[in-house]
One Martini backbone bead per residue (centre of mass of N, CA, C, O) as a GRO file, in nm:
protein
  196
    1MET     BB    1  -4.468   3.072  -2.857
    2ARG     BB    2  -4.597   3.344  -2.769
    3LYS     BB    3  -4.373   3.420  -2.570
    4ASN     BB    4  -4.145   3.440  -2.780
    5LYS     BB    5  -4.272   3.675  -2.942
    6GLU     BB    6  -4.278   3.877  -2.709
    7ILE     BB    7  -3.977   3.879  -2.662
    8LEU     BB    8  -3.893   3.966  -2.949
    9ASN     BB    9  -4.049   4.234  -2.947
   10LEU     BB   10  -3.904   4.355  -2.704
   11LEU     BB   11  -3.618   4.342  -2.827
   12ASN     BB   12  -3.681   4.519  -3.075
   13LEU     BB   13  -3.757   4.773  -2.916
   14THR     BB   14  -3.486   4.800  -2.774
   15ASN     BB   15  -3.315   4.830  -3.034
   16LYS     BB   16  -3.452   5.091  -3.131
   17LYS     BB   17  -3.370   5.260  -2.885
   18GLU     BB   18  -3.063   5.217  -2.916
   19LYS     BB   19  -3.042   5.355  -3.195
   20LYS     BB   20  -3.131   5.633  -3.093
   21ILE     BB   21  -2.903   5.665  -2.887
   22LYS     BB   22  -2.664   5.642  -3.091
   23ARG     BB   23  -2.744   5.917  -3.236
   24LEU     BB   24  -2.679   6.083  -2.951
   25ILE     BB   25  -2.391   6.108  -2.989
   26ASP     BB   26  -2.116   6.300  -2.866
   27TRP     BB   27  -1.863   6.377  -3.075
   28LYS     BB   28  -1.726   6.619  -2.944
   29TRP     BB   29  -1.668   6.482  -2.673
   30ILE     BB   30  -1.498   6.249  -2.782
   31ILE     BB   31  -1.275   6.421  -2.908
   32LYS     BB   32  -1.204   6.577  -2.653
   33ILE     BB   33  -1.134   6.323  -2.475
   34LEU     BB   34  -0.906   6.221  -2.656
   35ILE     BB   35  -0.723   6.469  -2.627
   36VAL     BB   36  -0.707   6.468  -2.318
   37ALA     BB   37  -0.599   6.180  -2.284
   38PHE     BB   38  -0.344   6.223  -2.448
   39SER     BB   39  -0.226   6.461  -2.284
   40ILE     BB   40  -0.220   6.329  -2.003
   41SER     BB   41  -0.058   6.079  -2.081
   42LEU     BB   42   0.188   6.232  -2.183
   43ALA     BB   43   0.252   6.387  -1.923
   44PHE     BB   44   0.272   6.146  -1.725
   45SER     BB   45   0.485   5.987  -1.886
   46PHE     BB   46   0.701   6.203  -1.886
   47ILE     BB   47   0.733   6.222  -1.581
   48ALA     BB   48   0.797   5.923  -1.529
   49GLU     BB   49   1.042   5.894  -1.731
   50LEU     BB   50   1.210   6.127  -1.598
   51THR     BB   51   1.207   6.043  -1.283
   52ILE     BB   52   1.224   5.733  -1.206
   53PRO     BB   53   1.517   5.656  -1.319
   54ASN     BB   54   1.651   5.910  -1.129
   55VAL     BB   55   1.554   5.764  -0.877
   56ASN     BB   56   1.504   5.611  -0.614
   57ILE     BB   57   1.317   5.343  -0.529
   58ALA     BB   58   1.142   5.471  -0.307
   59ILE     BB   59   1.036   5.711  -0.480
   60GLY     BB   60   0.920   5.538  -0.707
   61ILE     BB   61   0.710   5.396  -0.527
   62ILE     BB   62   0.564   5.654  -0.438
   63LEU     BB   63   0.476   5.736  -0.725
   64VAL     BB   64   0.307   5.485  -0.784
   65ILE     BB   65   0.115   5.515  -0.542
   66THR     BB   66   0.010   5.790  -0.630
   67PHE     BB   67  -0.120   5.696  -0.895
   68ILE     BB   68  -0.312   5.494  -0.763
   69ILE     BB   69  -0.463   5.697  -0.580
   70ILE     BB   70  -0.566   5.881  -0.802
   71GLY     BB   71  -0.728   5.662  -0.949
   72VAL     BB   72  -0.916   5.591  -0.710
   73ILE     BB   73  -1.037   5.872  -0.657
   74PHE     BB   74  -1.156   5.916  -0.945
   75ASP     BB   75  -1.332   5.665  -0.940
   76MET     BB   76  -1.507   5.757  -0.703
   77ILE     BB   77  -1.618   6.012  -0.834
   78GLY     BB   78  -1.753   5.877  -1.079
   79VAL     BB   79  -1.949   5.705  -0.908
   80ALA     BB   80  -2.078   5.929  -0.733
   81VAL     BB   81  -2.208   6.093  -0.962
   82THR     BB   82  -2.402   5.857  -1.057
   83ALA     BB   83  -2.527   5.800  -0.748
   84ALA     BB   84  -2.635   6.060  -0.690
   85ASP     BB   85  -2.863   6.310  -0.557
   86GLU     BB   86  -2.996   6.584  -0.709
   87LYS     BB   87  -3.207   6.705  -0.508
   88ILE     BB   88  -3.015   6.791  -0.284
   89PHE     BB   89  -2.855   7.000  -0.466
   90ASN     BB   90  -3.094   7.178  -0.538
   91SER     BB   91  -3.153   7.263  -0.248
   92MET     BB   92  -2.870   7.380  -0.186
   93SER     BB   93  -2.866   7.583  -0.421
   94ALA     BB   94  -3.112   7.752  -0.319
   95ARG     BB   95  -2.923   7.814  -0.047
   96LYS     BB   96  -2.623   7.882  -0.144
   97VAL     BB   97  -2.430   7.647  -0.143
   98LYS     BB   98  -2.116   7.574  -0.168
   99GLY     BB   99  -2.103   7.368  -0.469
  100ALA     BB  100  -2.398   7.284  -0.548
  101ARG     BB  101  -2.420   7.384  -0.840
  102LEU     BB  102  -2.185   7.210  -0.942
  103ALA     BB  103  -2.313   6.939  -0.863
  104VAL     BB  104  -2.547   6.963  -1.062
  105ILE     BB  105  -2.376   6.977  -1.315
  106PHE     BB  106  -2.236   6.706  -1.275
  107LYS     BB  107  -2.496   6.533  -1.265
  108LYS     BB  108  -2.605   6.615  -1.552
  109SER     BB  109  -2.291   6.511  -1.646
  110ALA     BB  110  -2.222   6.214  -1.552
  111ASP     BB  111  -2.105   6.076  -1.806
  112LYS     BB  112  -1.864   6.274  -1.842
  113VAL     BB  113  -1.742   6.271  -1.560
  114SER     BB  114  -1.704   5.965  -1.545
  115SER     BB  115  -1.528   5.936  -1.795
  116PHE     BB  116  -1.301   6.117  -1.697
  117CYS     BB  117  -1.238   5.983  -1.421
  118ASN     BB  118  -1.230   5.676  -1.502
  119ASP     BB  119  -1.098   5.675  -1.800
  120VAL     BB  120  -0.883   5.886  -1.792
  121ILE     BB  121  -0.750   5.908  -1.512
  122GLY     BB  122  -0.768   5.615  -1.410
  123ASP     BB  123  -0.633   5.473  -1.661
  124VAL     BB  124  -0.378   5.639  -1.682
  125CYS     BB  125  -0.272   5.568  -1.400
  126GLY     BB  126  -0.257   5.264  -1.455
  127ILE     BB  127  -0.055   5.276  -1.690
  128ILE     BB  128   0.170   5.437  -1.550
  129SER     BB  129   0.214   5.248  -1.306
  130GLY     BB  130   0.296   5.007  -1.482
  131SER     BB  131   0.542   5.137  -1.630
  132ALA     BB  132   0.686   5.223  -1.369
  133GLY     BB  133   0.713   4.935  -1.256
  134VAL     BB  134   0.916   4.837  -1.469
  135ILE     BB  135   1.141   5.032  -1.393
  136ILE     BB  136   1.166   4.935  -1.100
  137ALA     BB  137   1.221   4.637  -1.161
  138THR     BB  138   1.486   4.688  -1.310
  139SER     BB  139   1.633   4.825  -1.074
  140ILE     BB  140   1.608   4.590  -0.872
  141ALA     BB  141   1.743   4.370  -1.046
  142ASN     BB  142   2.017   4.519  -1.077
  143ARG     BB  143   2.085   4.580  -0.775
  144PHE     BB  144   2.009   4.259  -0.660
  145ASN     BB  145   2.030   4.032  -0.876
  146PHE     BB  146   1.765   3.965  -1.014
  147ASN     BB  147   1.518   3.837  -1.183
  148SER     BB  148   1.363   4.024  -1.421
  149LEU     BB  149   1.103   3.871  -1.481
  150TRP     BB  150   1.002   3.817  -1.187
  151THR     BB  151   1.012   4.108  -1.091
  152SER     BB  152   0.814   4.222  -1.299
  153LEU     BB  153   0.573   4.036  -1.232
  154ILE     BB  154   0.543   4.110  -0.931
  155ILE     BB  155   0.512   4.418  -0.956
  156THR     BB  156   0.269   4.413  -1.148
  157ALA     BB  157   0.083   4.249  -0.958
  158ILE     BB  158   0.083   4.450  -0.724
  159ILE     BB  159  -0.033   4.691  -0.880
  160ALA     BB  160  -0.293   4.554  -0.971
  161ALA     BB  161  -0.399   4.481  -0.688
  162LEU     BB  162  -0.406   4.771  -0.574
  163THR     BB  163  -0.592   4.889  -0.789
  164ILE     BB  164  -0.833   4.692  -0.769
  165GLY     BB  165  -0.874   4.705  -0.462
  166GLY     BB  166  -0.907   5.012  -0.441
  167LYS     BB  167  -1.153   5.031  -0.637
  168ALA     BB  168  -1.341   4.843  -0.480
  169ILE     BB  169  -1.350   5.010  -0.223
  170GLY     BB  170  -1.425   5.283  -0.356
  171LYS     BB  171  -1.697   5.200  -0.480
  172SER     BB  172  -1.844   5.130  -0.219
  173TYR     BB  173  -1.807   5.407  -0.090
  174ALA     BB  174  -1.933   5.579  -0.323
  175ILE     BB  175  -2.219   5.462  -0.306
  176ASN     BB  176  -2.267   5.526   0.008
  177LYS     BB  177  -2.113   5.841  -0.035
  178SER     BB  178  -2.197   6.016  -0.288
  179ASN     BB  179  -2.290   6.297  -0.180
  180VAL     BB  180  -2.033   6.368  -0.024
  181ILE     BB  181  -1.829   6.343  -0.254
  182LEU     BB  182  -1.960   6.543  -0.450
  183TYR     BB  183  -1.956   6.786  -0.262
  184ARG     BB  184  -1.648   6.797  -0.207
  185PHE     BB  185  -1.565   6.821  -0.501
  186ALA     BB  186  -1.731   7.075  -0.574
  187LYS     BB  187  -1.611   7.256  -0.353
  188PHE     BB  188  -1.320   7.238  -0.448
  189ILE     BB  189  -1.369   7.346  -0.741
  190SER     BB  190  -1.504   7.623  -0.650
  191HIS     BB  191  -1.223   7.759  -0.580
  192PHE     BB  192  -1.149   7.772  -0.910
  193LYS     BB  193  -1.459   7.825  -0.977
  194LYS     BB  194  -1.679   8.052  -1.068
  195GLU     BB  195  -1.984   8.119  -0.944
  196LYS     BB  196  -2.315   8.233  -1.053
   0.00000   0.00000   0.00000
């Protein structure tokens, strides 16, 4: 009975801490990320809807695979940023290594970088590749006189399997090579963003 009270007290303390954390939600960031997600999704959807129906099936498949690869890469970056060790990048930044300062900034904002990479880019690419897959399935069914329902189901299942499998492999790699991935990403971005 005493143990149950201790557990309940511990859970109540945890709930109070969670309520404090919920008050610290950055609403500006959430609104900003919603607008960015909407804009990127609109742009990617527009590109997919404009190009995929008008190209041959092989190029359409290449575009879908490209969206899957982009989603997997950004998912890896999001995981790497959360798993990386900030101390290494602080040390590199002190020695003025190109991209290290930006890596520290990314690591300090790991929740936002991860949200952008995993949820915005990763999920948008997943949605676009799925809808593009339906367009390709319709083209394949019409061209080869296949059953449109089964063609659509099989294409969608293949896209889902490639996306999930790719992200599973990517996550494992990102956790094990998080510092390398974050450094390469930060160094790449530093070519476009002037470091102070």
